[in-house]
N, C-alpha and C positions, 0 to 999 in steps of 0.2 A: 504493500500500500504506500509506504514511504517513497519507494522508487518511482511508483506511478505518479505521485504528487510532484516529485522532483522533475520527472519527464514533462509533466503538464506545465510546470512553471517554466522550464527551459523553453518549451515550444511557444508558450504565450509571450514570453519576453522577446524571443527572436522574431516571431511574427509581428508582434506589436511594434517593435523598432523598425522592421522593414516596412510596415504599413505607413507609419509616420514619415519615414524617409521618402517613400514613394509619393506621398501626398505633397511633400515639400518640393521634391525634385521636379515632379511633373508641373507644379505650379510655377516654378522658376523657369523651366524650359519653355513652357507654353503660357497659358493664362487660363484662369477659371472664368467661364462665361455663363450667364443665364441663357438657356437654349432659345427661348421664344420671348416675344414682346409680352405675351401673357404672364410669364414669370416675372418680368420687370414690373408690370402693373400690380401684381400681387405684392411684390416687395414694396412698391410705392405706397400702397394702401396701409400695409403693416407699419411702415417706418414713419409715416407722417408727410411724405412728399405729396401725397394725394390730397389730404384734408388739412394739413397744417399741424396735426398732432397724431401720434400713433393710433391706428384704428383697429379694433379687434374683429370687425366684420370683414373678413377677407373674401367673402362670397364663394370662392372656389374651394376653400378648406373648411373643415368643421370648426365651429366657434371656439371650443376649448383650446385647441392648439394655436389658433390665430390670436386669441386673447393673451395667451402666455407670451407669444413672440412679441406682440405689441407692447406688453409690459417690459420686456427686455429692452425694447427700443426706447422706452421712457427713461430707463436707467442708463443705457449705453447709446445715447442718441447719435453718436458719430461713428457707429459701427454697423457693418452690414450683417445684422443679426440673422436675418432670414437666410442669407447666403451661407453663413457659418452653420446654421442649423442643418441645411441640406447637405453640406460637405461633411459635417460630423456624422450625420446619419449614414451617409454612404461609406465612409471609411471605418466606422465602427462595425457596420455590417460586413464590409470586406474583411476586416480583421477576424470576425467570428467564423466566416466561411473559410478563409485562408488558413486559419489556425487549425481547424479540423482537417482540412485537406492535406496540409503539410505534415500534420501529426500522423495521419494514416501512412503516408509515404515513409516517414522516418521510422515508425514502429515496424513496418514491414521489412525495411532494409536492415534494421538493427537486429530483429529476430532472425532473419535469414542468415545474417553473418554471425550469429551466436554472440549476443551482446556482451556476455561475460569476458570473452576473449577479445572484444573490440573496445575495451575500456579506454577512456581518454580521447576517443574520436567521436563520441556521441554528439558533441557540440557541432562538429564538422558535418555530420550527417544531417542534423536538424537544420543547419544553415543551408545546406545544399537542397534539402527538401523544400524549404520555404522559397528558395530562389526559383525552383522549378515551377511552383505555384504562381509566382509573380511573373514569370516568363509567359505562362499561359494567359494570365490576366492581361498582360500587355498586348497579346495577340487578339484579345477579344474586346475589352471594355475601356480602353483609355479615352476614347471619345466621349463616352457617357460620364466618365469621372470628371472630365474637364469642362464639357459643355453640359451643364447641369439642368435637368428637368425633373420636376417632382414626381412624375410618373415612374421613371426608372429608379428613383430613390426609394419609392414605396416597394418596388419589386425586390430591391436589395434588402430592405428591412424584413420582408416576408421570407426571403431565402435564409437570412440569418436566424429568424424565428424557427424555421424548419430544423436547422442545425441544433439549436438550443433544445427543441423538443426531443430530438434524437438523443441528445446528451443528458436528457432528464433534468434540464434546467428550465422547468416549466414556467416558473414565475417570471423569469426574464423574457421568455418567449412570448408570454401573454402581453407583457408591457410593450414589446416591439410591434406586435400585431395591432394593438390598440393605437399606438403611435402612428403606424402606417395608415390605419383606417381614418384617423383624424386628419392626416395629411392629404390623402386622396382616397375617399371611400370606394369609388368605382373601381380603381385599380386593385385595391385590396380584395374586393369581391372576386376579381379575376384570378388572384393569386391564392385565395383560400382553398380551392380544391387541392392544390399541391400540398399545402400545409396539412390539410385534413388527411391526405394519404399517409403522411408520416405518422400521424396519430393512429390511423388504422393499422399500418404496418406494426407499430409497437403493440397495439392491442392483440393482434394475431400472434405475434411472437411471444408475448409475455403473459397473455390471458389475464390482465389486470383491468377488468372492465371499470371498476370504481374509479381508478386513477385517471383513465382516459376520459371517462365521462366528466370528471371534475375539471380536467383541463378544458374540454369543449365547453363546459358550462361557464367557466371563468372568461373564456374568449367571447362567448355570446353575451354574457353580462356586461363585459367591457364595451362591446359594440353598441349594445342597447343604451348603456349609460352615456356613451359619447353622443349618440343620436338625440337622447333626451336633453342633454346640456346644449346641444346645437339648436334644438327646437326652442328651448327657453331663450337662448341668445338672440334668436330671430323672431321672437314672439310679438314684438310691437306691431301695430297695424301697418306702419310704413314698410317695415321689412317683410311682413307677410305679403303685402301687395307687390313689392318688388320681386319676391321669390316666385310668385305666380307669373309675373312678367318674364323673369329670367328663364323659367322652365319652358314657357311658350317660345321664347326666342331660341332656346337650345333646340327644341323640336323642329323649328323652321329651318334654321341655318345648318344644323348638323345632320338632320335626317330627311326631311321631306322637301326642302327647298321652297323658294318663293314662287307661287303660281304666276304664270305669265299674265301681264295686265290685259292685253287685248283679247286673249282667249278666255279670260275670266272676268271681263268687265262688269258683267251683271252682278257677280258677287261683290266686287269692289264698290260698285254703286250702292249695293244694299247696306254696306257698312260705312258709307260716306267717306271713302278713301279715294282721293283724286290721284291722277297719274303722277303729278309732281311729288305727292306724298309716297306713292309707290316707289319712285326713284330714290327716296330717302332709305327705303328698305333695301333696295338693290345696292346702293353705295354705302350702306351701314351707318348712315348719318341720321338715323331716326330720332336721335336725342333732340334734334332741332324742333320737332313737332310734339307738343304736349298731347295732341289728339291721339297719337299712337301710344295708348296706355295699356295697362294689363288686360283690360277687357277686350280691346280691339286686337291685341296681339294673340290672345287666346282664340278669338274667332278666326284669325288668319291661320293659326296653327291647326285648328280643328278642320278647317276647309282644306288646307294643304294635305293633311292626313287622309281626308276623304277621297281626294282625287289622285293621291299618290298611287302609281301603278307599280307595286312591288312585283318582283319576278316570281315570288312564291318560294316556299322552303325547298321543295324538290328541285325546282329549276336552279335555285341558288346553289344547292349542293352539287348538282351536275356541272355548273359553271366553275365552282371553286375547287372541286376535288382534283381534277387534273393539275391545276396550278399548285395545290397543296403537295401532291406527289412530286411534282417537278422541284418544288422548293426543298423537299427533303434531300434530293440528290444533286442539286445544281452546285457546281463548283466554279468559283470565280474570285476575283480580287476586287476590293472596294475601290471605286473610282472617285467617290466624293463622300462626304460625311453621311448624307442621307439618300440622295437621289443621284443616279439610279440605285435602287435598293439591291443589296445582295445578302443572302443568308450565310454565305461562307465568310469566315471559317466556323461560324456557330454550328451549322449542320454537320460539318466534318467532325468536330469535337463531340457532338451529341452522338453521332453514329459510332464513333470509337468507344465512347463510354458505355453504350448499350452492349457492344461486343465484349468489351473488357469485363463488365459486370456479369454477363452471361457465362463466360468461361470460368471466371473465379467461382461463381456459384455452383456450376456443374462439378468442378473439382472438389469444392468444399463439402459436397454431399456424396463424394465418391465411395465412402465406406457404407452407404446405405444399400441394402440388398435389393430392395424393390426399385427397379429401374423407373417405373412410371412415377412413383412418389418422388424419386430423386429429380426427375425432369420437372415435375410440377413445382417442387420446392424451389427450383432454380429459375423458373420463368414467370411465376404468377405475379410477382411484384412488378416485373418489367412489363408484362402484358397490361396490367392495370394502369401503370404510369403512361405507357404509350397510348392506350385507349383514351385516357383522360386528356392528355395533351392534344390528341387528334380532335377531340370534341371542342376544345377551347380554340384551337387554330381554325377549325371550320366555322365556328361562331363568329370570329372576328373577320374572316375572309368573306363569308356570305354577306355580312353587314358592310363590307368594303371599307373598314376602318382598321388598317394594319400598318401604321407608321412604325419606324424602327424603335421608337420609345416603348411600343407595346410588344412587337415581335421579339426584340432582343430581351425584353423583360421575361417573356415566356421561356426563351432559351436559357436565360441565366438561372431561373429557379429550377428548370428541368435538369440542367447540369448539376445543380446542387443536390437534387434528390438522387441522381445517378451516382454521385460521389458518395452519398450516405449509404446507398444500397451496396455498392462495390466495396466501400471502405469497411463496412460492418462484416461482410463475408471474408474479405482479405485478412483482417485481423483475426477472425475466427480460424481461418485456414492456417496462418502461420503459428498461432498458439497450439493448434492440434499437431502441427508439424514439429514444434519444439518438444511437445510431450512425447511424441513417437520417437524423436531423436534421442531423448533421455532414456527411453525404454529400449533403445537400439533396434527400433523398427523403422522400416522405410515408410515414407508417406508421399503420395503423389502430388507434392506441391510444385514441382518443377514446371509442369505444363502451364499452370496458372501464372507463375512468375515469368516464364518465357513469353507467354502471350502478352502479359502486362508490359514486359520490356519492349516487345515489338510495337505495342501501341504507343509507348513512351517515345520510341524512336520516330514514329509517325508524327506524334505531337510536336516533337522538337523540329522535325523537318517542316511541318506546317508553320511553326513559329518563325522559322528562318524566312519563309515566304511572307507570312502575314504580319509579322512585327514591323518590318520596313514599310509595308503597304499601309498599315494602320497609322504609323507615326508620320508617314508622308501625307496621308489624308488629314491627319490632325493638324499638322503644320500648315497645310494649305487652308484649312477651315479657320484656324485661329488668325492667320494673317489676313484672310479674306474678310472675316468679321471685323477685325481691327481697321482695315482700310474702308470697308463699307460704313462703319459707324462714325467715321470722321465727319461726314456731312451732318449726321444727327448731333454729334458733339458740338459742331459749329452752330447748329440751330439752337441747341440748349443754351449755349453761351449768349446767343442773340436774345433769347427770352430773358435771361438773367440781367443782361445789360439794359433791358427795357422793362424793369420790374414793376413800373407803374401802369403797365398795359396788360390786357388779357388777350390770350391767343387761343382761338378755337381751331383745332386741327382736324382735317379730314381723316377718318379712321384708317382707310387703306394707305394714306400717305404716312401715317404714324407707324405702319408696318413695314413698308418698303417704298422706295422712290424709283427703282428701276428693276426690271426682271432679269437678274443675273445669278439667281440661285440663293441669294442671301436675303435675310429680313433683319429688322432691327433687333438687336440683342444688347447686352450691356456687360461690361466686365464686372466681375464680383470682387469685393473686398478692397478695391482701389478707388481713390478719389471720391470717397463717400460724402454725399451732401444730401441730408435728409430734410432740408428746408422746404417749405411749401412752394410748389411749382405754380407758375402763372399760365400754364397751358392745360387746356381741357379738350378731350376728344369729343367730337360731335355725335358719337354713338359708341358702339362696342358693348361688351358684356357687363360693364359697370355703369352704363348709361342709365339714368333715371333712378339710380339707387339713392337711399338716404345719404350714403357717403358722398356721392357726387353733389347732392344738394348742400351738404355741409361745406364741401370744397368751394362751391360758388359763393355761399354765404360768407365764408371766411375771406374770400377775395373781394367782397363788397357787392355781390350781385344776388338779388333775391327774385328777380323776374324770371320769366320763361326764357329758354335759350333763343327762341324766336325773337324776343325783344332785346335780349342781351347782345345778340349779333349786330344790332344796329347802333350800339352804344358808341360814344365818341372815342373811347380808349380801347375798343375791342376790334380785333383783326382776325381774319380767317387765313389759315395756312394750308396750302395744297402742294402737291407735286407740280413741277413746272409744266407738265403736259396736260394737266387737267382742265377741261372745259368748264366754265362756271355757269353755263346756261341752266343747269339743274337748280341752282340756287335762285336765279332770277325767276324761273318758272314757279318755284315754290312760293315766293313772295307775291307773285302776280295772282296765284290762286287764293292767296290770303287777302287779296285786294290791296296790295301794297306794291308800289313801283319802286325798285331800288336801283341804285347805280353801283356797279362793282368796278373798282379801279385798282390797278396794280400799284402797291405802295412800296415794295422792296423785294429784293432777291437775296437768298441766303445759300451759300455754298454751291452756287450754280445748279442746285437741284430743287429748291423750294421757293415758292412765291408767297409773299405776304399781301393779302388783299384787304382793301377797306370797303366795307359794305355800308351804305347809308341811303336814306330815303332820296329818291330822285327829285330834283328840283323842278 
């Protein structure tokens, strides 16, 4: 027992130091970025950039964790608390997963080499094992660790929770699952089937129903408590109305799309929505019109759903299944960070891990006389895992929502479970081999080790190919984001230099100003300025929220955005190629004639417009 604790301590210290060094080195070589403009807006709400003071209603996250992060901003106002939270979650999760993986490799090697005669070199073996794990990590996830998005962070938390459940550290696992759920509930639900499999595996192996039910009960209680606190946090009439508006908006933009105006004019006339107001929906600037409220958005969402011609489940499966099978076997190298998407090397590593786990399990049950039982014991966990992953993959592919932040998350937790399955049997195998060796009996562990070694060679070979490719893509992505953001940084400086004015920015302009594969992001942890911004988007997912109303009030504006836009010190910001006829038409339909004049240009990409009543 003392030796085991000592080994665990060695392994934790080595892996912990490597994880910390990896985080620092990667940050110095590249830079940490928020992946999307959505992440930046979430940070702005939490930090006070949005409203002028830290706001606990983050909209995209559950209230308890948003509230806690907003409190941290109140204490550490000049720190990127949200960015640090995501980074810490990622690297703590990485430490937990890596510590288990490197520990399995080290224990297997040390047992195979008869640890007692290998004294003094245990530290070297453990360092080498940890290095192997981080080599694999560098072939897979450096982009997600540097270009941070809370979806993948949640997947890492759930993968770490799966490891902790396997190691019988249930309390810590429950904490990570609840933390993941509060950070992004939808992604946690997608990850929970994998976590549940670990609980089920443990139940079948150990037959301790009461313990497994207790773990499941604590997880469920934590999720329900989180939802309850979230409900309380958003229980005011203003937030309830906005939540209804937000849900309808999500249905329209993420699932059913906006019905064409001319083809559905009768419907739009029935809800008194003019074509100029429809254009606000199309260009996402619906914040300009108070008439587009929760009730009207709900009507549009319901109508959009009613006319949506889905292909049906059977047709969707027929369409997605060949693509799913192709993605299982397709081999290629990443050409850019996200598009065109490639599943390699994830699918390569997953395939190797299935084969490795299968051979290890077959050999570990070699002394069982019943061949059928031996085969069943070797394959049932793998069959169940593959069936579960296939259902989840088909679910996201049929729905057509499979960006890499989701697909790579599925790969990551699947690899974690394969490591748990293979690791448990490999340790069991070498322990049996050690006993047989002491009893001077032969034990057939050599085939399993030989096959594991073969797979390790393939993994190293894949890393030789994919590490340079991943780091090259990461360098290009970080450099590209840095260059692309220069125009936005200049625009932000322009806003700050004109702090007595209010700037209303077109939503899609706030996302990108040219179609070159990049969108607005922001460096994390550097040049932190959490002071109130004098720029407001004319729509988007935070539009019409109580937080936005607080922002406008704190900037000195309590009128509708339609009236604010015509104010003396208020200007509209758009991409240089944007036609402003949509805005003129909107005001004409409101029986107001306006003049739109070009006031200024910024960074050669943005135009500052002045909108005022026509004389």
